[in-house]
C-alpha positions in Angstrom: -58.4 2.2 105.5 -57.9 3.4 101.9 -54.8 3.7 100.3 -53.7 6.4 97.2 -54.0 5.6 94.2 -50.8 7.5 93.6 -48.9 6.4 96.3 -46.0 3.4 95.4 -44.7 0.7 97.9 -40.9 0.9 98.5 -38.6 -0.3 96.3 -40.8 -0.1 93.6 -39.6 0.8 89.7 -41.6 3.0 87.3 -41.4 1.4 83.4 -38.7 2.5 81.3 -40.8 4.6 79.3 -41.4 7.0 82.1 -37.5 7.2 83.1 -36.3 10.1 81.9 -32.6 9.5 81.4 -33.4 5.8 79.6 -36.2 7.8 77.2 -33.1 10.0 75.9 -30.6 7.2 75.9 -33.3 5.3 73.2 -33.7 8.1 71.2 -29.9 8.9 71.1 -29.5 5.2 69.6 -32.1 5.5 67.6 -31.0 8.8 66.1 -27.5 7.0 65.7 -29.2 3.9 63.9 -30.8 6.0 61.6 -27.5 8.2 60.9 -25.7 4.9 60.0 -28.3 3.8 58.0 -28.2 6.4 55.8 -24.8 6.5 55.5 -24.5 2.8 54.3 -27.3 3.8 52.1 -25.3 6.3 50.3 -22.3 4.5 50.2 -24.0 1.3 48.4 -25.5 3.6 46.3 -22.3 5.0 45.1 -20.4 1.9 44.9 -23.7 0.3 42.4 -23.5 3.6 40.5 -19.5 3.6 40.0 -19.9 -0.1 39.1 -22.4 0.4 36.4 -19.9 3.1 34.9 -17.4 0.8 35.5 -15.3 3.5 37.0 -12.8 2.0 39.5 -12.3 3.5 43.0 -8.8 4.1 44.8 -6.1 6.7 44.6 -3.7 4.7 42.3 -4.7 7.1 39.5 -1.9 9.4 41.2 0.6 8.0 39.5 -0.6 7.9 36.3 1.1 10.7 33.7 -0.9 14.2 33.7 -0.2 14.9 30.3 -0.8 18.3 30.7 1.2 21.5 31.7 1.0 24.3 34.3 2.1 27.8 34.0 3.6 28.7 37.0 5.0 25.7 39.3 7.2 26.1 42.8 8.9 22.5 42.0 10.2 20.7 38.8 7.2 19.8 36.6 6.1 18.8 33.0 3.3 17.7 31.1 5.4 13.6 31.6 4.7 14.0 35.4 2.2 12.2 37.4 -1.1 13.5 38.7 0.3 13.1 42.1 2.7 16.2 41.0 -0.2 17.7 39.8 -1.4 18.0 43.7 1.9 19.0 45.1 2.1 22.0 42.5 -1.7 23.0 43.0 -0.7 22.6 47.0 2.2 24.8 46.7 0.6 27.7 44.9 -2.4 27.9 46.8 0.1 28.0 50.0 1.8 31.0 47.9 -0.9 33.2 47.2 -2.5 32.5 50.7 0.5 33.2 52.7 1.8 36.3 50.3 -2.1 37.0 50.8 -2.0 37.0 54.9 1.0 39.1 55.5 -0.1 42.0 52.7 -3.2 42.0 54.1 -1.9 42.3 57.5 0.2 45.3 56.8 -1.9 47.2 54.6 -5.1 46.3 57.2 -3.2 47.5 60.5 -2.1 50.6 58.4 -5.5 51.7 57.4 -6.8 50.9 61.0 -4.9 52.9 62.6 -5.0 55.5 59.7 -8.4 55.9 60.2 -8.1 56.6 63.8 -5.3 59.5 62.8 -6.3 63.1 63.8 -5.2 63.8 60.4 -9.1 64.9 58.6 -7.8 63.9 55.3 -6.2 60.8 56.2 -8.9 59.7 58.0 -11.2 60.4 55.5 -8.9 58.4 52.9 -8.5 55.3 54.8 -12.3 55.6 55.7 -13.0 55.7 52.2 -10.7 52.7 51.3 -12.2 50.8 53.8 -15.9 51.3 52.7 -15.2 51.1 49.0 -13.6 47.7 48.8 -15.2 45.6 51.4 -19.0 46.4 49.8 -17.5 45.5 46.4 -17.7 41.2 46.0 -14.4 39.7 45.9 -14.7 37.8 42.4 -15.6 41.5 40.8 -12.6 43.0 42.4 -10.6 39.7 41.2 -11.8 40.2 37.4 -11.2 44.2 38.0 -7.5 43.8 38.6 -6.9 41.1 35.7 -9.2 42.0 32.9 -9.2 46.2 33.6 -5.5 46.4 34.3 -3.0 43.7 33.8 -4.6 42.5 30.5 -4.6 46.3 29.4 -0.9 47.0 30.1 1.5 47.1 26.8 2.7 44.1 24.6 6.4 42.2 25.6 8.1 44.6 23.3 6.7 47.5 24.8 7.4 46.7 28.5 7.2 49.3 31.4 10.6 49.4 32.2 11.7 49.9 35.7 15.6 50.4 35.7 17.0 48.0 33.2 16.0 45.0 35.4 12.2 44.8 36.1 9.3 44.7 33.4 5.9 45.1 33.8 3.5 43.8 30.9 0.9 42.0 29.8 2.4 38.9 30.3 3.3 39.1 34.0 6.0 41.0 35.9 9.5 39.9 35.1 12.1 40.2 38.1 16.2 39.5 37.9 16.7 35.7 39.4 19.3 35.1 41.7 21.5 32.3 41.0 23.4 31.0 44.4 27.3 29.7 44.3 29.1 28.1 46.6 28.9 29.1 50.2 26.0 30.7 50.5 24.3 28.2 52.8 26.2 29.8 55.1 23.6 33.0 54.9 20.7 31.6 55.8 22.3 29.7 58.3 23.4 32.6 59.7 19.8 34.7 59.2 18.4 31.6 61.3 20.8 32.1 64.1 20.1 35.9 64.1 16.5 35.4 64.6 17.1 32.6 66.9 19.2 35.4 69.2 16.8 38.3 68.6 14.1 36.2 70.7 15.9 35.3 73.2 17.0 38.9 73.5 13.7 40.2 73.7 12.5 37.3 76.2 15.4 38.2 78.3 15.2 42.0 78.3 11.5 41.9 79.0 12.8 39.7 82.2 15.2 42.5 83.2 12.6 45.6 82.5 10.0 43.5 85.0 12.7 42.6 87.7 15.0 45.8 87.0 12.8 48.4 85.3 15.7 49.0 83.0 15.4 47.9 79.3 17.8 47.8 76.3 16.7 48.7 73.0 16.0 45.2 72.0 14.0 46.0 68.9 16.8 47.8 67.1 19.2 45.4 68.0 17.3 42.4 66.9 17.1 44.5 63.7 20.6 45.0 63.4 21.3 41.6 64.0 18.7 40.0 61.6 20.0 42.1 58.5 23.3 43.3 59.6 24.8 40.0 60.5 23.8 38.1 57.4 24.8 41.0 55.1 28.4 40.9 57.0 28.6 37.1 56.1 27.7 37.8 52.9 30.6 40.5 52.5 32.7 38.0 54.1 32.0 35.1 51.9 32.6 37.3 49.0 29.3 37.8 47.8 28.4 34.4 46.2 25.4 35.4 44.3 25.0 36.2 40.8 22.0 37.8 39.0 20.3 36.6 36.0 18.6 39.4 34.4 15.1 39.0 32.1 15.8 39.6 28.5 13.8 40.4 25.9 14.2 37.7 22.8 12.0 37.6 19.9 8.4 38.2 21.1 9.0 37.6 25.0 11.4 37.7 27.6 14.0 34.9 28.7 15.6 34.3 32.2 14.7 36.2 35.4 11.6 35.0 37.5 8.3 35.7 36.0 5.6 36.6 38.3 2.2 35.5 35.7 -0.5 38.2 35.6 -2.9 35.8 37.3 -1.2 35.5 40.1 -0.7 39.2 40.6 -4.6 39.8 40.3 -5.5 37.3 42.9 -3.0 38.4 45.1 -4.0 42.0 44.5 -7.6 41.4 44.8 -7.4 38.9 48.3 -5.0 41.2 50.0 -7.3 44.5 49.4 -10.5 43.3 50.4 -9.6 41.5 53.3 -7.1 44.0 54.1 -10.4 46.6 54.5 -12.2 43.5 57.0 -9.0 43.8 59.3 -8.6 47.3 59.4 -12.3 47.4 61.0 -11.1 45.1 63.4 -8.1 46.9 64.1 -10.4 50.1 64.6 -12.3 48.5 67.0 -9.9 46.7 69.2 -7.9 50.1 69.4 -11.3 51.9 70.4 -12.0 49.0 73.1 -9.2 50.6 74.8 -10.4 52.7 77.8 -8.7 56.1 77.1 -7.8 56.2 80.5 -5.0 54.5 79.1 -4.0 56.8 76.7 -4.2 59.6 79.1 -2.1 58.0 81.9 0.3 57.0 78.9 0.1 60.9 77.9 0.5 62.3 81.6 3.8 60.3 81.8 4.9 62.4 78.6 5.4 59.3 76.1 5.4 60.0 72.3 2.6 59.5 70.5 4.0 56.2 68.5 5.0 54.7 71.8 1.5 55.0 73.5 0.0 53.3 70.3 3.2 51.0 70.2 3.3 50.2 74.3 0.0 50.9 75.5 -2.6 50.6 72.6 -2.2 48.1 70.7 -0.6 45.5 72.8 -4.2 45.7 74.8 -6.1 46.1 71.7 -4.4 43.0 70.5 -6.5 40.7 72.7 -9.8 41.9 70.8 -8.1 41.8 67.2 -6.8 38.3 67.1 -9.9 36.5 67.2 -11.9 38.0 64.5 -8.7 38.4 62.7 -8.4 34.5 62.6 -11.7 34.2 60.9 -10.3 36.6 58.1 -7.1 35.0 57.5 -9.1 31.6 57.1 -11.3 33.5 54.8 -8.8 34.6 52.3 -7.1 31.3 52.3 -10.7 29.5 51.3 -11.2 32.7 49.0 -8.2 31.7 46.7 -10.3 29.1 45.4 -11.7 31.7 43.2 -8.3 31.8 41.2 -10.1 29.2 38.9 -11.8 32.3 37.5 -9.0 33.6 35.9 -6.9 30.9 35.5 -4.6 30.3 38.1 -2.9 27.1 38.7 -4.3 26.6 42.3 -5.1 23.4 43.8 -8.8 24.2 43.1 -8.2 24.4 39.3 -5.7 22.1 38.5 -6.4 19.0 40.4 -10.1 19.8 41.6 -10.7 21.2 37.8 -8.5 19.5 34.9 -7.1 16.2 37.1 -10.9 15.3 37.9 -12.2 16.0 34.6 -9.6 13.8 32.8 -9.6 11.0 35.6 -13.2 11.1 36.6 -12.1 10.4 40.1 -14.4 13.0 41.6 -14.9 11.1 44.9 -11.2 10.9 45.7 -10.0 14.2 44.1 -13.0 16.3 45.8 -12.1 14.4 49.3 -8.4 15.2 49.2 -9.0 19.3 48.1 -11.5 19.5 51.0 -9.0 17.6 53.6 -6.3 19.8 51.9 -8.5 23.3 53.1 -9.6 22.0 56.2 -5.8 21.0 57.6 -4.7 24.0 56.4 -7.9 25.9 58.2 -7.0 24.0 61.2 -3.7 24.8 61.7 -4.2 28.0 61.2 -7.0 28.0 63.7 -4.5 26.6 66.1 -1.5 28.8 65.8 -3.6 31.9 66.5 -5.7 30.5 69.3 -1.9 29.7 70.6 -0.8 33.3 70.0 -4.2 34.5 71.4 -3.1 32.9 74.8 0.4 34.1 74.9 -1.2 37.8 74.6 -3.9 37.0 76.9 -4.2 38.7 80.1 -3.0 36.5 83.2 -5.6 36.5 85.7 -4.2 36.3 89.3 
């Protein structure tokens, strides 16, 4: 009786190199070992090079005196401050231009995106021209345009462009009145915060009431009155505990007030206008993704066009708009690092630039800078993902 060569006795186990799962595990372990060996080689090579050049590692340099000034600082800073203080100044300047840029780009983008779908021929063509112009010009060139071609051509301080007797614009920046808060002013921001919380509660309650009974209050108008009217009432009741320090021309420059440097203005304008052109296209595509039947059904109920847009179209379009909108926010924040090109003192300029050059702590400085941008991006993504989940359709 012959036995087939392919038959195996019961309980026979094939060699491990013929077991697909075991082979995959071995290859993964080899890959991990190779990556670990490569990283160990890199770390060892870096340590050898640093030792050969007499460069010490660590973050002790953050406590050393910086020895240089920064033209814009949201916190107290002088040339005698430490490198750690320099890091905070650069971080706050980055957050300032990034936050205001996101706000301005969102407002401009939504307005232009809706305008592009307007039945008004001229308005729609102007919106299209804006989008096609600014999104097709490199951002760095737009920064140079606003800085060199616009702001650097403004008149000198003595010939400043005056807006009333309180606001002045010249080649050195924009000068605004500065509020000086007196005793009792703390009640006003507290009232403002309470008004915001009360407005959110009112909107939520009104929505539930509308779903339950079909009745609704003008919650948004009531919220507007609460947020702006209540603090104003408290301001008057406390005797307006605010005085204003006006900028005054003394010699060859202005003194007093708030100074907005031209580097900030150029960077903020370029980032906002450039990113808004992409946001406008996202808004347009989001609105057009909504079925025309939704609009026609709302119009059949005799809803005004503004209510159709606000109550029917935009809430549904947000589900399409938010994911790509998140990417534009992240791009704007990361693009703010181009501030180095015109000397705006952001994190990259004063920390990854000047501080690195003076201390030679390249690994620590670059690692801290990368960690900051990574953290900001992850926080923005987490918030936008949470908001996207809030407006998403709930399947039953």
